[in-house]
Backbone atoms as SQL, in Angstrom:
CREATE TABLE atoms (id INTEGER PRIMARY KEY, chain TEXT, resi INTEGER, resn TEXT, atom TEXT, x REAL, y REAL, z REAL);
INSERT INTO atoms VALUES
  (1, 'A', 1, 'UNK', 'N', -24.426, 45.665, -6.611),
  (2, 'A', 1, 'UNK', 'CA', -25.014, 45.277, -8.477),
  (3, 'A', 1, 'UNK', 'C', -26.142, 46.255, -7.963),
  (4, 'A', 2, 'UNK', 'N', -26.721, 45.995, -9.242),
  (5, 'A', 2, 'UNK', 'CA', -27.775, 46.949, -9.421),
  (6, 'A', 2, 'UNK', 'C', -27.571, 45.992, -10.668),
  (7, 'A', 3, 'UNK', 'N', -29.255, 45.361, -10.838),
  (8, 'A', 3, 'UNK', 'CA', -29.436, 46.030, -11.948),
  (9, 'A', 3, 'UNK', 'C', -31.391, 46.051, -12.066),
  (10, 'A', 4, 'UNK', 'N', -31.537, 45.736, -13.588),
  (11, 'A', 4, 'UNK', 'CA', -32.282, 45.754, -14.081),
  (12, 'A', 4, 'UNK', 'C', -33.086, 44.690, -14.606),
  (13, 'A', 5, 'UNK', 'N', -35.346, 44.847, -14.281),
  (14, 'A', 5, 'UNK', 'CA', -35.318, 43.451, -14.360),
  (15, 'A', 5, 'UNK', 'C', -37.195, 44.030, -15.177),
  (16, 'A', 6, 'UNK', 'N', -37.903, 43.295, -16.334),
  (17, 'A', 6, 'UNK', 'CA', -38.342, 43.793, -16.733),
  (18, 'A', 6, 'UNK', 'C', -39.186, 43.178, -16.563),
  (19, 'A', 7, 'UNK', 'N', -40.977, 43.551, -15.797),
  (20, 'A', 7, 'UNK', 'CA', -41.689, 42.235, -14.633),
  (21, 'A', 7, 'UNK', 'C', -42.695, 42.536, -16.215),
  (22, 'A', 8, 'UNK', 'N', -43.431, 41.240, -15.974),
  (23, 'A', 8, 'UNK', 'CA', -44.809, 40.987, -17.514),
  (24, 'A', 8, 'UNK', 'C', -46.290, 40.900, -16.433),
  (25, 'A', 9, 'UNK', 'N', -47.026, 41.882, -17.266),
  (26, 'A', 9, 'UNK', 'CA', -48.575, 41.203, -16.397),
  (27, 'A', 9, 'UNK', 'C', -48.648, 41.564, -15.047),
  (28, 'A', 10, 'UNK', 'N', -47.849, 43.592, -15.167),
  (29, 'A', 10, 'UNK', 'CA', -48.480, 44.039, -13.187),
  (30, 'A', 10, 'UNK', 'C', -49.071, 44.894, -13.932),
  (31, 'A', 11, 'UNK', 'N', -50.334, 44.804, -13.298),
  (32, 'A', 11, 'UNK', 'CA', -51.900, 45.779, -13.655),
  (33, 'A', 11, 'UNK', 'C', -52.197, 46.495, -13.206),
  (34, 'A', 12, 'UNK', 'N', -51.265, 46.614, -12.280),
  (35, 'A', 12, 'UNK', 'CA', -52.578, 47.368, -10.824),
  (36, 'A', 12, 'UNK', 'C', -50.824, 48.433, -10.405),
  (37, 'A', 13, 'UNK', 'N', -51.041, 49.511, -10.243),
  (38, 'A', 13, 'UNK', 'CA', -49.808, 51.109, -9.555),
  (39, 'A', 13, 'UNK', 'C', -49.693, 50.235, -8.288),
  (40, 'A', 14, 'UNK', 'N', -50.673, 50.177, -7.692),
  (41, 'A', 14, 'UNK', 'CA', -51.100, 50.196, -6.824),
  (42, 'A', 14, 'UNK', 'C', -50.631, 48.939, -5.669),
  (43, 'A', 15, 'UNK', 'N', -50.688, 47.574, -6.657),
  (44, 'A', 15, 'UNK', 'CA', -49.911, 46.151, -7.205),
  (45, 'A', 15, 'UNK', 'C', -48.772, 46.348, -6.411),
  (46, 'A', 16, 'UNK', 'N', -48.363, 47.441, -7.454),
  (47, 'A', 16, 'UNK', 'CA', -46.644, 48.380, -7.876),
  (48, 'A', 16, 'UNK', 'C', -46.280, 48.235, -6.446),
  (49, 'A', 17, 'UNK', 'N', -46.498, 49.378, -6.190),
  (50, 'A', 17, 'UNK', 'CA', -46.810, 49.849, -4.443),
  (51, 'A', 17, 'UNK', 'C', -45.480, 48.262, -3.783),
  (52, 'A', 18, 'UNK', 'N', -46.575, 48.309, -3.385),
  (53, 'A', 18, 'UNK', 'CA', -47.087, 46.568, -2.153),
  (54, 'A', 18, 'UNK', 'C', -46.258, 45.966, -2.686),
  (55, 'A', 19, 'UNK', 'N', -46.224, 46.175, -4.005),
  (56, 'A', 19, 'UNK', 'CA', -44.829, 44.752, -3.723),
  (57, 'A', 19, 'UNK', 'C', -43.328, 46.225, -3.574),
  (58, 'A', 20, 'UNK', 'N', -43.115, 47.115, -3.713),
  (59, 'A', 20, 'UNK', 'CA', -41.578, 47.983, -3.320),
  (60, 'A', 20, 'UNK', 'C', -41.457, 47.990, -2.374),
  (61, 'A', 21, 'UNK', 'N', -42.620, 48.266, -1.658),
  (62, 'A', 21, 'UNK', 'CA', -42.631, 47.906, 0.291),
  (63, 'A', 21, 'UNK', 'C', -41.923, 47.354, 1.182),
  (64, 'A', 22, 'UNK', 'N', -42.703, 45.600, 0.537),
  (65, 'A', 22, 'UNK', 'CA', -42.377, 45.130, 1.036),
  (66, 'A', 22, 'UNK', 'C', -41.207, 43.971, 0.009),
  (67, 'A', 23, 'UNK', 'N', -40.617, 44.143, -1.155),
  (68, 'A', 23, 'UNK', 'CA', -39.219, 44.417, -1.613),
  (69, 'A', 23, 'UNK', 'C', -37.637, 44.711, -0.608),
  (70, 'A', 24, 'UNK', 'N', -38.147, 45.791, -0.624),
  (71, 'A', 24, 'UNK', 'CA', -37.546, 47.210, 0.219),
  (72, 'A', 24, 'UNK', 'C', -37.162, 46.350, 1.573),
  (73, 'A', 25, 'UNK', 'N', -37.862, 45.379, 2.689),
  (74, 'A', 25, 'UNK', 'CA', -37.927, 44.765, 4.221),
  (75, 'A', 25, 'UNK', 'C', -36.534, 43.414, 3.783),
  (76, 'A', 26, 'UNK', 'N', -36.376, 42.655, 2.576),
  (77, 'A', 26, 'UNK', 'CA', -35.576, 42.034, 2.154),
  (78, 'A', 26, 'UNK', 'C', -34.191, 41.990, 3.067),
  (79, 'A', 27, 'UNK', 'N', -34.366, 41.971, 4.343),
  (80, 'A', 27, 'UNK', 'CA', -32.522, 41.348, 4.674),
  (81, 'A', 27, 'UNK', 'C', -31.370, 41.002, 2.451),
  (82, 'A', 28, 'UNK', 'N', -31.135, 42.413, 3.179),
  (83, 'A', 28, 'UNK', 'CA', -29.589, 42.537, 2.020),
  (84, 'A', 28, 'UNK', 'C', -29.921, 43.815, 0.432),
  (85, 'A', 29, 'UNK', 'N', -31.084, 44.330, 0.395),
  (86, 'A', 29, 'UNK', 'CA', -31.984, 44.468, -0.217),
  (87, 'A', 29, 'UNK', 'C', -31.182, 46.640, -0.054),
  (88, 'A', 30, 'UNK', 'N', -31.235, 47.150, -0.763),
  (89, 'A', 30, 'UNK', 'CA', -30.184, 48.466, -0.819),
  (90, 'A', 30, 'UNK', 'C', -30.518, 49.311, -0.949),
  (91, 'A', 31, 'UNK', 'N', -32.204, 49.104, -1.944),
  (92, 'A', 31, 'UNK', 'CA', -33.013, 50.118, -2.754),
  (93, 'A', 31, 'UNK', 'C', -33.087, 48.940, -4.140),
  (94, 'A', 32, 'UNK', 'N', -34.342, 49.559, -4.176),
  (95, 'A', 32, 'UNK', 'CA', -36.023, 48.991, -4.955),
  (96, 'A', 32, 'UNK', 'C', -36.311, 49.632, -5.487),
  (97, 'A', 33, 'UNK', 'N', -36.712, 50.063, -6.981),
  (98, 'A', 33, 'UNK', 'CA', -37.703, 51.191, -7.451),
  (99, 'A', 33, 'UNK', 'C', -38.697, 50.109, -8.360),
  (100, 'A', 34, 'UNK', 'N', -39.306, 50.371, -7.853),
  (101, 'A', 34, 'UNK', 'CA', -40.503, 49.786, -9.443),
  (102, 'A', 34, 'UNK', 'C', -41.784, 50.839, -10.137),
  (103, 'A', 35, 'UNK', 'N', -41.565, 50.377, -11.424),
  (104, 'A', 35, 'UNK', 'CA', -42.579, 51.582, -11.979),
  (105, 'A', 35, 'UNK', 'C', -43.289, 50.962, -13.071),
  (106, 'A', 36, 'UNK', 'N', -44.291, 50.874, -12.248),
  (107, 'A', 36, 'UNK', 'CA', -45.202, 50.529, -13.111),
  (108, 'A', 36, 'UNK', 'C', -46.082, 50.994, -14.471),
  (109, 'A', 37, 'UNK', 'N', -45.620, 52.108, -15.452),
  (110, 'A', 37, 'UNK', 'CA', -45.796, 52.485, -16.233),
  (111, 'A', 37, 'UNK', 'C', -44.617, 52.114, -16.681),
  (112, 'A', 38, 'UNK', 'N', -44.044, 51.643, -16.884),
  (113, 'A', 38, 'UNK', 'CA', -41.989, 51.305, -17.837),
  (114, 'A', 38, 'UNK', 'C', -42.159, 49.745, -17.464),
  (115, 'A', 39, 'UNK', 'N', -43.496, 49.326, -16.439),
  (116, 'A', 39, 'UNK', 'CA', -43.459, 48.129, -16.523),
  (117, 'A', 39, 'UNK', 'C', -42.394, 46.948, -16.244),
  (118, 'A', 40, 'UNK', 'N', -40.950, 47.934, -14.951),
  (119, 'A', 40, 'UNK', 'CA', -39.826, 47.838, -14.670),
  (120, 'A', 40, 'UNK', 'C', -39.141, 48.286, -13.408),
  (121, 'A', 41, 'UNK', 'N', -38.424, 46.025, -12.824),
  (122, 'A', 41, 'UNK', 'CA', -38.710, 46.760, -11.284),
  (123, 'A', 41, 'UNK', 'C', -36.712, 47.054, -11.710),
  (124, 'A', 42, 'UNK', 'N', -35.860, 48.007, -9.701),
  (125, 'A', 42, 'UNK', 'CA', -34.254, 48.669, -10.805),
  (126, 'A', 42, 'UNK', 'C', -34.223, 47.545, -9.477),
  (127, 'A', 43, 'UNK', 'N', -32.901, 47.001, -8.521),
  (128, 'A', 43, 'UNK', 'CA', -32.548, 46.475, -7.436),
  (129, 'A', 43, 'UNK', 'C', -31.556, 46.545, -7.358),
  (130, 'A', 44, 'UNK', 'N', -31.288, 46.420, -6.295),
  (131, 'A', 44, 'UNK', 'CA', -30.054, 46.691, -6.025),
  (132, 'A', 44, 'UNK', 'C', -29.352, 46.218, -4.587),
  (133, 'A', 45, 'UNK', 'N', -28.765, 45.166, -4.511),
  (134, 'A', 45, 'UNK', 'CA', -27.997, 44.660, -3.506),
  (135, 'A', 45, 'UNK', 'C', -26.969, 44.226, -3.492),
  (136, 'A', 46, 'UNK', 'N', -26.823, 43.514, -2.959),
  (137, 'A', 46, 'UNK', 'CA', -25.459, 43.294, -2.106),
  (138, 'A', 46, 'UNK', 'C', -24.938, 42.627, -2.897),
  (139, 'A', 47, 'UNK', 'N', -23.007, 42.916, -3.633),
  (140, 'A', 47, 'UNK', 'CA', -23.150, 41.395, -5.183),
  (141, 'A', 47, 'UNK', 'C', -22.759, 39.457, -4.488),
  (142, 'A', 48, 'UNK', 'N', -22.752, 39.598, -2.697),
  (143, 'A', 48, 'UNK', 'CA', -22.934, 38.543, -2.622),
  (144, 'A', 48, 'UNK', 'C', -23.849, 38.008, -1.754),
  (145, 'A', 49, 'UNK', 'N', -25.409, 38.878, -2.238),
  (146, 'A', 49, 'UNK', 'CA', -26.611, 37.869, -1.161),
  (147, 'A', 49, 'UNK', 'C', -27.649, 38.430, -3.154),
  (148, 'A', 50, 'UNK', 'N', -27.128, 38.995, -3.594),
  (149, 'A', 50, 'UNK', 'CA', -27.846, 39.342, -4.621),
  (150, 'A', 50, 'UNK', 'C', -28.883, 37.727, -5.599),
  (151, 'A', 51, 'UNK', 'N', -28.473, 36.753, -5.998),
  (152, 'A', 51, 'UNK', 'CA', -28.703, 35.954, -6.362),
  (153, 'A', 51, 'UNK', 'C', -30.483, 36.126, -5.615),
  (154, 'A', 52, 'UNK', 'N', -30.268, 35.364, -4.078),
  (155, 'A', 52, 'UNK', 'CA', -31.207, 35.522, -3.184),
  (156, 'A', 52, 'UNK', 'C', -31.892, 36.244, -2.726),
  (157, 'A', 53, 'UNK', 'N', -31.646, 37.657, -2.877),
  (158, 'A', 53, 'UNK', 'CA', -32.266, 38.438, -3.016),
  (159, 'A', 53, 'UNK', 'C', -33.234, 38.074, -4.511),
  (160, 'A', 54, 'UNK', 'N', -32.878, 38.170, -4.838),
  (161, 'A', 54, 'UNK', 'CA', -33.580, 37.930, -5.871),
  (162, 'A', 54, 'UNK', 'C', -34.800, 37.456, -6.190),
  (163, 'A', 55, 'UNK', 'N', -34.556, 35.375, -5.811),
  (164, 'A', 55, 'UNK', 'CA', -35.013, 34.524, -4.962),
  (165, 'A', 55, 'UNK', 'C', -35.858, 35.213, -4.890),
  (166, 'A', 56, 'UNK', 'N', -36.021, 35.294, -3.385),
  (167, 'A', 56, 'UNK', 'CA', -36.910, 36.294, -2.182),
  (168, 'A', 56, 'UNK', 'C', -37.974, 37.137, -3.088),
  (169, 'A', 57, 'UNK', 'N', -37.242, 38.155, -3.615),
  (170, 'A', 57, 'UNK', 'CA', -37.833, 39.540, -4.134),
  (171, 'A', 57, 'UNK', 'C', -38.573, 38.641, -5.713),
  (172, 'A', 58, 'UNK', 'N', -38.941, 37.789, -5.930),
  (173, 'A', 58, 'UNK', 'CA', -39.396, 37.156, -7.152),
  (174, 'A', 58, 'UNK', 'C', -40.426, 36.660, -7.100),
  (175, 'A', 59, 'UNK', 'N', -39.822, 35.814, -5.457),
  (176, 'A', 59, 'UNK', 'CA', -41.583, 35.047, -4.422),
  (177, 'A', 59, 'UNK', 'C', -42.420, 36.369, -3.447),
  (178, 'A', 60, 'UNK', 'N', -42.036, 37.935, -3.202),
  (179, 'A', 60, 'UNK', 'CA', -42.730, 37.789, -3.084),
  (180, 'A', 60, 'UNK', 'C', -44.023, 38.780, -4.136),
  (181, 'A', 61, 'UNK', 'N', -43.466, 39.068, -5.289),
  (182, 'A', 61, 'UNK', 'CA', -43.896, 39.717, -6.472),
  (183, 'A', 61, 'UNK', 'C', -44.663, 39.052, -7.060),
  (184, 'A', 62, 'UNK', 'N', -45.274, 37.392, -6.636),
  (185, 'A', 62, 'UNK', 'CA', -46.372, 36.000, -6.518),
  (186, 'A', 62, 'UNK', 'C', -46.637, 36.498, -6.367),
  (187, 'A', 63, 'UNK', 'N', -46.882, 37.017, -4.586),
  (188, 'A', 63, 'UNK', 'CA', -47.646, 36.257, -4.322),
  (189, 'A', 63, 'UNK', 'C', -48.417, 38.253, -3.618),
  (190, 'A', 64, 'UNK', 'N', -47.636, 38.509, -4.034),
  (191, 'A', 64, 'UNK', 'CA', -48.655, 40.874, -3.761),
  (192, 'A', 64, 'UNK', 'C', -50.088, 39.864, -5.833),
  (193, 'A', 65, 'UNK', 'N', -48.799, 40.196, -7.013),
  (194, 'A', 65, 'UNK', 'CA', -49.397, 39.691, -7.734),
  (195, 'A', 65, 'UNK', 'C', -49.568, 38.526, -8.484),
  (196, 'A', 66, 'UNK', 'N', -49.902, 37.519, -7.950),
  (197, 'A', 66, 'UNK', 'CA', -49.772, 36.130, -8.694),
  (198, 'A', 66, 'UNK', 'C', -49.283, 35.882, -10.370),
  (199, 'A', 67, 'UNK', 'N', -50.353, 37.248, -11.207),
  (200, 'A', 67, 'UNK', 'CA', -50.251, 36.754, -13.128),
  (201, 'A', 67, 'UNK', 'C', -48.554, 37.733, -13.077),
  (202, 'A', 68, 'UNK', 'N', -48.199, 38.804, -12.908),
  (203, 'A', 68, 'UNK', 'CA', -46.951, 38.796, -12.780),
  (204, 'A', 68, 'UNK', 'C', -45.559, 38.183, -12.494),
  (205, 'A', 69, 'UNK', 'N', -44.767, 38.605, -13.609),
  (206, 'A', 69, 'UNK', 'CA', -43.816, 37.343, -13.821),
  (207, 'A', 69, 'UNK', 'C', -42.453, 38.086, -14.326),
  (208, 'A', 70, 'UNK', 'N', -41.497, 37.995, -12.884),
  (209, 'A', 70, 'UNK', 'CA', -39.874, 38.468, -13.290),
  (210, 'A', 70, 'UNK', 'C', -39.501, 38.206, -14.879),
  (211, 'A', 71, 'UNK', 'N', -38.553, 38.746, -16.033),
  (212, 'A', 71, 'UNK', 'CA', -38.066, 38.819, -16.820),
  (213, 'A', 71, 'UNK', 'C', -36.454, 38.733, -17.195),
  (214, 'A', 72, 'UNK', 'N', -36.138, 36.663, -16.029),
  (215, 'A', 72, 'UNK', 'CA', -34.767, 37.470, -15.850),
  (216, 'A', 72, 'UNK', 'C', -33.912, 37.122, -16.892);
């Protein structure tokens, strides 16, 4: 499954790169792309694991940049 999410208050391109790198390591993630300029994240994961992967990705984003929120 592939879905696009809006990121709110993503302030730093370096943080976006750190988020992308960390999310890519989450088991079940097949592809992730975070675009700082567009303030968007494209997340691909297996259908059966997508919700748990999304929860982990959201936690990871909060750890890297606490002010950044994923708009579900």
